[in-house]
C-alpha positions as YAML, in Angstrom:
chain: A
units: angstrom
residues:
- id: 1
  name: UNK
  ca: [-3.77, 23.12, 6.80]
- id: 2
  name: UNK
  ca: [-6.82, 22.27, 4.78]
- id: 3
  name: UNK
  ca: [-9.13, 19.38, 5.77]
- id: 4
  name: UNK
  ca: [-9.15, 16.71, 2.99]
- id: 5
  name: UNK
  ca: [-12.01, 14.62, 1.73]
- id: 6
  name: UNK
  ca: [-11.92, 11.10, 3.27]
- id: 7
  name: UNK
  ca: [-12.00, 8.23, 0.78]
- id: 8
  name: UNK
  ca: [-14.95, 5.77, 1.40]
- id: 9
  name: UNK
  ca: [-15.18, 2.05, 1.25]
- id: 10
  name: UNK
  ca: [-15.12, 0.97, -2.43]
- id: 11
  name: UNK
  ca: [-12.41, 3.45, -3.39]
- id: 12
  name: UNK
  ca: [-9.61, 1.48, -4.92]
- id: 13
  name: UNK
  ca: [-6.76, 3.29, -3.15]
- id: 14
  name: UNK
  ca: [-7.98, 1.81, 0.21]
- id: 15
  name: UNK
  ca: [-7.09, -1.64, -1.13]
- id: 16
  name: UNK
  ca: [-3.62, -0.75, -2.51]
- id: 17
  name: UNK
  ca: [-0.57, -1.20, -0.19]
- id: 18
  name: UNK
  ca: [1.19, 2.08, 0.45]
- id: 19
  name: UNK
  ca: [4.85, 2.45, -0.16]
- id: 20
  name: UNK
  ca: [7.55, 3.53, 2.29]
- id: 21
  name: UNK
  ca: [8.40, 7.19, 2.71]
- id: 22
  name: UNK
  ca: [11.88, 7.95, 1.42]
- id: 23
  name: UNK
  ca: [11.81, 11.73, 1.51]
- id: 24
  name: UNK
  ca: [11.33, 13.48, 4.96]
- id: 25
  name: UNK
  ca: [10.72, 16.92, 3.54]
- id: 26
  name: UNK
  ca: [8.26, 19.85, 3.58]
- id: 27
  name: UNK
  ca: [5.74, 17.81, 1.50]
- id: 28
  name: UNK
  ca: [5.71, 15.10, 4.14]
- id: 29
  name: UNK
  ca: [5.22, 17.66, 6.88]
- id: 30
  name: UNK
  ca: [2.33, 19.08, 4.92]
- id: 31
  name: UNK
  ca: [0.76, 15.65, 4.53]
- id: 32
  name: UNK
  ca: [1.06, 14.99, 8.31]
- id: 33
  name: UNK
  ca: [-0.55, 18.34, 8.95]
- id: 34
  name: UNK
  ca: [-3.36, 17.68, 6.54]
- id: 35
  name: UNK
  ca: [-3.91, 14.14, 8.00]
- id: 36
  name: UNK
  ca: [-4.02, 15.54, 11.59]
- id: 37
  name: UNK
  ca: [-6.41, 18.33, 10.68]
- id: 38
  name: UNK
  ca: [-8.72, 15.95, 8.79]
- id: 39
  name: UNK
  ca: [-8.67, 13.44, 11.51]
- id: 40
  name: UNK
  ca: [-9.45, 15.95, 14.20]
- id: 41
  name: UNK
  ca: [-12.30, 17.56, 12.05]
- id: 42
  name: UNK
  ca: [-13.88, 14.16, 11.28]
- id: 43
  name: UNK
  ca: [-13.45, 13.37, 14.35]
- id: 44
  name: UNK
  ca: [-11.55, 10.14, 14.44]
- id: 45
  name: UNK
  ca: [-9.03, 8.15, 16.47]
- id: 46
  name: UNK
  ca: [-6.73, 7.79, 13.50]
- id: 47
  name: UNK
  ca: [-6.30, 8.46, 9.76]
- id: 48
  name: UNK
  ca: [-4.00, 6.85, 7.32]
- id: 49
  name: UNK
  ca: [-2.59, 8.66, 4.21]
- id: 50
  name: UNK
  ca: [-4.47, 6.36, 1.77]
- id: 51
  name: UNK
  ca: [-7.73, 7.50, 3.27]
- id: 52
  name: UNK
  ca: [-7.01, 10.97, 1.82]
- id: 53
  name: UNK
  ca: [-5.69, 9.47, -1.48]
- id: 54
  name: UNK
  ca: [-1.99, 9.43, -0.83]
- id: 55
  name: UNK
  ca: [-0.24, 6.05, -1.09]
- id: 56
  name: UNK
  ca: [2.45, 6.52, 1.46]
- id: 57
  name: UNK
  ca: [3.06, 4.80, 4.73]
- id: 58
  name: UNK
  ca: [2.01, 7.55, 7.09]
- id: 59
  name: UNK
  ca: [-0.76, 7.73, 9.69]
- id: 60
  name: UNK
  ca: [-1.92, 10.01, 12.48]
- id: 61
  name: UNK
  ca: [-3.74, 9.12, 15.72]
- id: 62
  name: UNK
  ca: [-5.72, 10.85, 18.47]
- id: 63
  name: UNK
  ca: [-6.27, 8.58, 21.50]
- id: 64
  name: UNK
  ca: [-7.14, 9.89, 24.96]
- id: 65
  name: UNK
  ca: [-5.90, 13.42, 24.12]
- id: 66
  name: UNK
  ca: [-2.56, 12.17, 22.71]
- id: 67
  name: UNK
  ca: [-2.21, 13.27, 18.99]
- id: 68
  name: UNK
  ca: [0.69, 11.89, 17.08]
- id: 69
  name: UNK
  ca: [1.84, 10.37, 13.85]
- id: 70
  name: UNK
  ca: [4.05, 7.62, 12.60]
- id: 71
  name: UNK
  ca: [5.89, 7.15, 9.28]
- id: 72
  name: UNK
  ca: [6.96, 3.67, 7.95]
- id: 73
  name: UNK
  ca: [5.58, 1.76, 10.96]
- id: 74
  name: UNK
  ca: [6.53, -1.86, 11.86]
- id: 75
  name: UNK
  ca: [4.60, -3.56, 14.71]
- id: 76
  name: UNK
  ca: [5.33, -6.05, 17.32]
- id: 77
  name: UNK
  ca: [2.04, -7.48, 18.55]
- id: 78
  name: UNK
  ca: [1.37, -9.16, 21.93]
- id: 79
  name: UNK
  ca: [-0.08, -12.66, 22.05]
- id: 80
  name: UNK
  ca: [-2.82, -11.36, 24.42]
- id: 81
  name: UNK
  ca: [-5.85, -10.25, 22.54]
- id: 82
  name: UNK
  ca: [-8.71, -7.85, 23.01]
- id: 83
  name: UNK
  ca: [-12.14, -7.85, 21.53]
- id: 84
  name: UNK
  ca: [-13.90, -4.54, 21.06]
- id: 85
  name: UNK
  ca: [-15.95, -2.23, 18.96]
- id: 86
  name: UNK
  ca: [-14.13, -0.75, 15.98]
- id: 87
  name: UNK
  ca: [-15.12, 1.73, 13.37]
- id: 88
  name: UNK
  ca: [-13.52, 3.57, 10.45]
- id: 89
  name: UNK
  ca: [-13.81, 7.07, 8.89]
- id: 90
  name: UNK
  ca: [-13.92, 5.26, 5.52]
- id: 91
  name: UNK
  ca: [-16.89, 3.24, 6.62]
- id: 92
  name: UNK
  ca: [-18.99, 5.98, 8.34]
- id: 93
  name: UNK
  ca: [-21.34, 5.48, 11.23]
- id: 94
  name: UNK
  ca: [-20.71, 1.63, 11.60]
- id: 95
  name: UNK
  ca: [-19.02, -0.17, 14.38]
- id: 96
  name: UNK
  ca: [-18.42, -3.95, 14.82]
- id: 97
  name: UNK
  ca: [-16.66, -6.15, 17.27]
- id: 98
  name: UNK
  ca: [-13.13, -6.86, 16.14]
- id: 99
  name: UNK
  ca: [-10.35, -8.93, 17.60]
- id: 100
  name: UNK
  ca: [-6.94, -7.26, 17.93]
- id: 101
  name: UNK
  ca: [-3.71, -7.66, 19.93]
- id: 102
  name: UNK
  ca: [-3.95, -6.21, 23.38]
- id: 103
  name: UNK
  ca: [-0.69, -4.26, 23.13]
- id: 104
  name: UNK
  ca: [1.85, -3.20, 20.46]
- id: 105
  name: UNK
  ca: [5.20, -1.84, 20.04]
- id: 106
  name: UNK
  ca: [5.24, 0.38, 16.98]
- id: 107
  name: UNK
  ca: [8.56, 1.41, 15.46]
- id: 108
  name: UNK
  ca: [8.97, 3.99, 12.75]
- id: 109
  name: UNK
  ca: [9.83, 7.65, 12.21]
- id: 110
  name: UNK
  ca: [8.47, 11.10, 12.77]
- id: 111
  name: UNK
  ca: [7.91, 13.59, 9.95]
- id: 112
  name: UNK
  ca: [11.52, 14.77, 10.32]
- id: 113
  name: UNK
  ca: [13.01, 11.27, 9.95]
- id: 114
  name: UNK
  ca: [13.77, 10.75, 13.68]
- id: 115
  name: UNK
  ca: [13.24, 7.20, 14.92]
- id: 116
  name: UNK
  ca: [10.08, 6.77, 17.11]
- id: 117
  name: UNK
  ca: [8.85, 3.92, 19.26]
- id: 118
  name: UNK
  ca: [5.26, 3.89, 20.58]
- id: 119
  name: UNK
  ca: [4.15, 1.43, 23.23]
- id: 120
  name: UNK
  ca: [0.37, 1.06, 23.06]
- id: 121
  name: UNK
  ca: [-2.22, -0.96, 25.00]
- id: 122
  name: UNK
  ca: [-5.93, -1.21, 24.74]
- id: 123
  name: UNK
  ca: [-7.46, 1.59, 22.59]
- id: 124
  name: UNK
  ca: [-4.03, 3.04, 21.45]
- id: 125
  name: UNK
  ca: [-2.96, -0.46, 20.37]
- id: 126
  name: UNK
  ca: [-6.26, -0.94, 18.48]
- id: 127
  name: UNK
  ca: [-5.81, 2.44, 16.68]
- id: 128
  name: UNK
  ca: [-2.21, 1.73, 15.67]
- id: 129
  name: UNK
  ca: [-3.13, -1.69, 14.27]
- id: 130
  name: UNK
  ca: [-6.10, -0.27, 12.43]
- id: 131
  name: UNK
  ca: [-4.18, 2.46, 10.81]
- id: 132
  name: UNK
  ca: [-1.24, 0.19, 9.99]
- id: 133
  name: UNK
  ca: [-3.68, -2.13, 8.24]
- id: 134
  name: UNK
  ca: [-4.86, 0.75, 6.04]
- id: 135
  name: UNK
  ca: [-1.21, 1.13, 4.89]
- id: 136
  name: UNK
  ca: [-1.31, -2.55, 3.90]
- id: 137
  name: UNK
  ca: [-4.59, -2.19, 1.98]
- id: 138
  name: UNK
  ca: [-6.54, -3.99, 4.73]
- id: 139
  name: UNK
  ca: [-9.85, -2.74, 6.17]
- id: 140
  name: UNK
  ca: [-11.05, -3.70, 9.64]
- id: 141
  name: UNK
  ca: [-14.05, -5.53, 8.10]
- id: 142
  name: UNK
  ca: [-11.51, -7.94, 6.63]
- id: 143
  name: UNK
  ca: [-10.61, -8.98, 10.19]
- id: 144
  name: UNK
  ca: [-14.13, -9.70, 11.42]
- id: 145
  name: UNK
  ca: [-15.27, -13.20, 11.92]
- id: 146
  name: UNK
  ca: [-17.29, -14.66, 9.03]
- id: 147
  name: UNK
  ca: [-20.78, -13.97, 10.50]
- id: 148
  name: UNK
  ca: [-20.02, -10.41, 11.62]
- id: 149
  name: UNK
  ca: [-18.28, -9.66, 8.25]
- id: 150
  name: UNK
  ca: [-21.37, -10.83, 6.37]
- id: 151
  name: UNK
  ca: [-23.54, -8.56, 8.44]
- id: 152
  name: UNK
  ca: [-21.08, -5.65, 8.00]
- id: 153
  name: UNK
  ca: [-21.07, -6.03, 4.24]
- id: 154
  name: UNK
  ca: [-24.83, -6.07, 4.14]
- id: 155
  name: UNK
  ca: [-25.02, -2.87, 6.20]
- id: 156
  name: UNK
  ca: [-22.33, -1.23, 3.94]
- id: 157
  name: UNK
  ca: [-24.25, -2.15, 0.81]
- id: 158
  name: UNK
  ca: [-27.41, -0.65, 2.24]
- id: 159
  name: UNK
  ca: [-25.71, 2.54, 3.58]
- id: 160
  name: UNK
  ca: [-26.89, 5.81, 2.08]
- id: 161
  name: UNK
  ca: [-23.31, 6.96, 1.53]
- id: 162
  name: UNK
  ca: [-22.46, 3.72, -0.33]
- id: 163
  name: UNK
  ca: [-25.63, 3.47, -2.42]
- id: 164
  name: UNK
  ca: [-25.63, 7.19, -3.38]
- id: 165
  name: UNK
  ca: [-23.01, 6.85, -6.08]
- id: 166
  name: UNK
  ca: [-19.93, 4.82, -7.02]
- id: 167
  name: UNK
  ca: [-16.67, 5.89, -5.38]
- id: 168
  name: UNK
  ca: [-15.33, 9.18, -6.69]
- id: 169
  name: UNK
  ca: [-11.61, 9.25, -7.33]
- id: 170
  name: UNK
  ca: [-10.29, 12.64, -6.54]
- id: 171
  name: UNK
  ca: [-6.87, 14.08, -7.31]
- id: 172
  name: UNK
  ca: [-4.74, 14.54, -4.08]
- id: 173
  name: UNK
  ca: [-3.31, 18.03, -3.62]
- id: 174
  name: UNK
  ca: [-0.10, 16.22, -2.41]
- id: 175
  name: UNK
  ca: [2.72, 15.29, -4.78]
- id: 176
  name: UNK
  ca: [2.31, 11.51, -4.97]
- id: 177
  name: UNK
  ca: [5.31, 10.45, -7.00]
- id: 178
  name: UNK
  ca: [3.01, 8.19, -9.02]
- id: 179
  name: UNK
  ca: [1.48, 6.55, -5.91]
- id: 180
  name: UNK
  ca: [-2.06, 7.78, -6.22]
- id: 181
  name: UNK
  ca: [-5.00, 6.36, -8.00]
...
C-alpha cells in the first residue's frame, strides 16, 4: 500500500473530532494498510487516520515489535499515572514530558468488525492514549503542563517545517464520506 503524507501541526483536520466507522469494508482495510505502511515508514509508534487526512476513528500502533490497529476505540484508564517523553509524527523532531495513565484497557474493533480488547501498560498505554486523543482532535501538546506547553509552542513556531509555509490541505485518496477537510 502507498505511504501517505502526514499532516503537520496547524492542519485543521488534526483538531476536528473523527467520526465512528460504520462500514467495515475494503476501503477500511485499505485505510488500515495505508496507516500501517505510513507509520512504519515514518517510523512511529502510532498513527491515527486524521494524521493522513481521513476523519475516521481508526489508528495503528507499533510498540515493542507489536503492530496492530484499533477501530472506534473506547478507553478505560488506570488511576496510576506515568510521566515520560512523548512525541508526534505531526509535530516532527520534538519530544516533551507528558503525563498519561500508566495502563489502559482499549475496546474497539479490528478492520473486519470483530471486537478487540487491548490491555496496555507503560509505552503501549501511552501510544494508545496518544492515538485516541488524535481521534478526538486533541494533540499531546494540549496535555502538557502550562510551562512545558509554552516552551513547546515556542519551539513549534520556530521549527523549520512550521515556518516554511502554512499547512497544505491535501485531498485524501480514501473515500471520506464528507469527513475530510
